[in-house]
N, C-alpha and C positions, 0 to 999 in steps of 0.2 A: 528676870521676867524673860520670858520669849520674846517679847516684842524687843526688848534692849540689845539682845545680843547680834552679832553679826553674822545674820543667817547666810549670806551670799556666797561663803565658803562650802557650803554643804547644802544649799538649799534649791540649786536647780532644778532638782526633782521633787521639790514640795507643790503639794497641788492642793485645793481646796477641800476634796474629799477627804483628806485626813483631819480637818479641822471640824466637820459635820459630823461628830459624835453622836451616839444615841443620847436623847434626853434635851439636847440644845436646839433652840430655833434656828433654822440653817439659812443663813444668808451667805454662806462662804462657797455655794457652789452654784455654777451657772447654768442650770438646766430648768427649763420652763416649768412652773409651779401648777401644774394641771395634768388632768388625765389624757393620754393618747389618745389621738381618732380613731373610731371603731375600724375604719378602714386599714389604719395601719395594724393595730393589734390581730386583725382577721389574717393580714399577710404575714406577719411574724406566727402565727398558729399554722398557716396552712403550709409555711415552710417546712414544718417538721415532716410533712409527707415526703420530702425530696432529700433528708439527711441521710438516706442508705447509699446515696452514691457522692462522690467529691465535689465540692462545688465549683462553679464557674460562673465569675461575675461578668461575663461577656455581655448579655443581654442587659444587666444593670449599668453597664458603662455607657452602652448604646443609648438607654434611656436619659441617664444623666447628661450626656452630651447633647440629646436632642433638647433636653431642659433648657440649657443654657445657649441653644441656637449654633451647636458646633458639631463638628464629625466626630465619630467614635473614636478615632485613633487620637483625639485630643484629650482623653477621659482615662485616667488610671484609678480603678478603685482599690481603696486602702484600708487595712485593718485600723479604722479610724486616724486622725490627723497625726497622731504619735507614729504610725508606720510611715506615712509621707514624709515625716522629716527625717526619719530615719535612713529612707531611701535616697533621699537628697544628701544625707551627710556623709554616704558611702561614695560619693562622685570625687574625683581627683583635684578638688578646689586647691588653688595655691595661696589665696587670701580671702577667706569668708570672712564676712563681716554682719554682726546681728545688731539691730537696731534695737535700744533699750530705752525706758523699761518696756517689757512686752513679755508674752508667756515665753517662759524658760526653756521650754522643751526643746524646740531647734538649736539652741546652743549647747546644752547638755549632749544631744545627739551629736553634734559636731565634735566635741570634746572625747567623746566615746569612740569616734570613728577615727582619731589620733590627729584631729586638726589644731593648729594654732589659732585661735579664735577672736578675732578683733572686735571692737564693740564701738557703735557710734551713740553717744547718750544723750537722748533729749531731755530738756529742762521744763519746768513748767512755764508756758501752759501745754508743753509737750507736743510742739510742731516737729515735723520731720527736721532731723539736724543733718549738719553734712556728712557725707558720706566719703572715705578716703577714694581716690582717683584711682588706685590700682586693685580696687576690691572687684575679685571675679565672681563673688556671689554676695548678694545682698537680702537678707530675711528682715522682714518688718511684718507687722499686723495692721490691719485695718477692716474694722474699729480696732485699736489697739488695746489689748489686754495688759495691764490692768487700766489705763488711762479712760478708756471709753473715748478717744479722741479719733474721728473719722477725718483720714487725711484726703485733700482732692485726688480723684483718679489721675489727673494731669501732672500731680507732683511724683505721684508714684511712676507712673509711665516716664517721666523724664529722667529718671534713674536707670532705665535701660541704656544698654549702649553696647557696642561690639566687644565681643569678648566677655561679657558679664551677662548673669543670670539673676533675674529679681525675683525672689518668691515672698508673695503676698500671703499672710495667713488670714484668710476671710471667715474664721470659723464662726464670728459672732455678726457678720453682714446680714445674714438672714431675719436678723432683730431689728434691723434698721428699717423703718417704712419706706419701701419703694427702691431701696439699695442703690441710691444715687451714684455713690461713688465706687461699686462693684466692678472690678476688671474680670470678673467670670466668663462674662459674653463677649471678652476682647481678646481676639485671636491675635498675637503680636509674638515673633521669636524672641527669645532671652526673657520671657514674662512667664512666669508659671504662678497659678494661684491654688491654694489649698483650702478646700471647704470642709465642714463637717455637720452630720446630720445629728449629733448627739445632744446640742442644745436645745434648740428648736424643737424637737421631736421628743424629748424625754426619754433617750435610749441610751444613756452612756455604758449599760453592760452589753450593748450589740456591738460596738466599736465598728462604727461606718463613717467613712469620708472617702475623699477623693482629691485628686490632682486633676487640674486643667491646664494645658500648655499647647504650644506648637509640636506637632509629632516629633520633630527632632530632639526636642528638649524632653518630652516624656517617654519616647522610646527605650530608652537606656534604663529609666526608673520601672517601667514594667518589666523589662528583662529582669531586672535585680530582686523584684518582688518574690519573697519566699511562696513557694507553691501552696495554693491552696490558702492562703493568710486570710482572705476575705471569706467568711463563712456564708452557709446557704441563708441564714438568717440576715445577715449584713447585707446579703444581695437583693433578697425580697424586700428589706426595709428600702434599700436605695431605689428600687424600681417603682415602689409605692410613693414614695416621697418625690418623684420626678413626674408627677401627674398634674392637669390642670387643678383637679380637686385640691391636691396638695398645694399647689400655688396659693389658691384663694385661703385655704387655712392659714398658711404661713404669713400672707399678708395681715389677716385677722390677728395672728397673735402679735406679730410685730405692732399693730396698732395698741393692742392692750398694754405690752410692754412698755411702750412709749408713754402712755398715759400713767402707767405707774411710775416710772421712772421721774415725770414731772411731779409728781406726790412727792416721791421721795427727796427730790432737790429742794423742794419748797420746804419742807420739814427742816432739812439741813441748814438753809438758810434761816428760819425761824430759830435755831439753834444756835447761829452764829458759828457754824462750824465749815470751815474751807473744803470746798470740795472742786473737782474739775469737770466743768459741762460735760455730760456724756451723750453720744449717739445711740448708745445699745444697752445691753440688759444689765448693766451693773455701774456703779459710780464710785469712782477713787475720792476718798474723803481724808482729811487731815486732822482728826480729833486730837492727837497728840500723844506724846510716849505713855504707855501705860493702859491706854483705852481698851486695845486688843484684848488683853488679859481680864480688864474689869468686867468687859462685856461678856468674856467666857464665864467668869463667876457668877453674872446675873443671869445667865443661861442662853446667851445668844452666841452663835459661832458666826465671825466674819472672817474674811482672808487677809491674814498678815501680809505686810508688802515689803518686808526687810529683804526677803528672798529674792527680789526683783532688782535686777542691778539699776542703780539710779535713784532708789528709792530707800527710805529708813523706816524704823519702828513706829514713827508717827503717822504713816498712814495706814489705812485700812481700805479695803476693797468691799463692798455692800452690794450683795446681787440683788436684784429689784423683785420686789414682791407684790400682791395685791395690798391695796391700802388699810385694812384691817391689819394686816402683818406688820406693814411698816409702821402705823401707827405704835404699837407696842414695842418695836424696837427703839422708836425714836423717843418714847416715854423714858425707856431703859436708859438710853444713852445720854439723856438730859439729866437723869438721876446719877448717872457715873460721872459727868462732866461737873455736876455740883459738888461731888465728894472730892473731885481733885481737880480744883480750879486752875491748877497750873498745866493741866494736860493741854 
């Protein structure tokens, strides 16, 4: 079965979207399960009036920087977080280290750029592990995908030192009410924060992300960006999502996700399924080997986790959904566990 094979040799590019095939109830993709705000759709439609000329993300970068109380020189717009990781990977690192388990794209990008990539593997309950002293690049997620663990900002800042760049993937920070451990507003040399608009605003097809950091750290990344990689539509979305109206809506969505997550975690406890307490829009659970495939057979897509270094096929990641959807999935999970009690 797909769960049991060692997927980490060829799985660094694996993503939940390939699991959410038509006809399955989708708990594999971490995108907010609701309609986009009218103001965002209006901005995207209006951007079509400007596609007759080459895109320019300058105003979007200024808006995003202001949203985070920073200067425009601190912000680089990217075609999703994936481009941000590619730009970072092209730098001449001597000893890059990726903290795992986490989103694998930074690791894959570093390998594609020809680097010998070191790892620091966290074990349950997935607190930050020790990082090699000689690492000149450290990449970690906060909150971490797929564990949902939210690391203290002080612990992340403590990793920064002369001669080292620390990159924090905050793609799911906007799903954390209040974003208490975010470093997006924290200007510090050697600290780069990657953000994404994909999940909270349900726009994975637009590819809208950005980097925040000290100008000395991000200027080389801006210079290396492929010309016009940030589309007119993406720039429009960035500007629209960097307003006070957007901030209020993001807070509302984060509150909904938190309530839905508590419902999911309560259901997992009722089923006696081990899981990691999460701070964001998904929960890492360990129902056992074979459950991923059995859920697919029952009509539910959840994210397999054997492609994350440090995890195996006994783990799955479940995206947070409204209670009525979660209850359907929990009932199916209960039936699956009843059919294979050794899971």
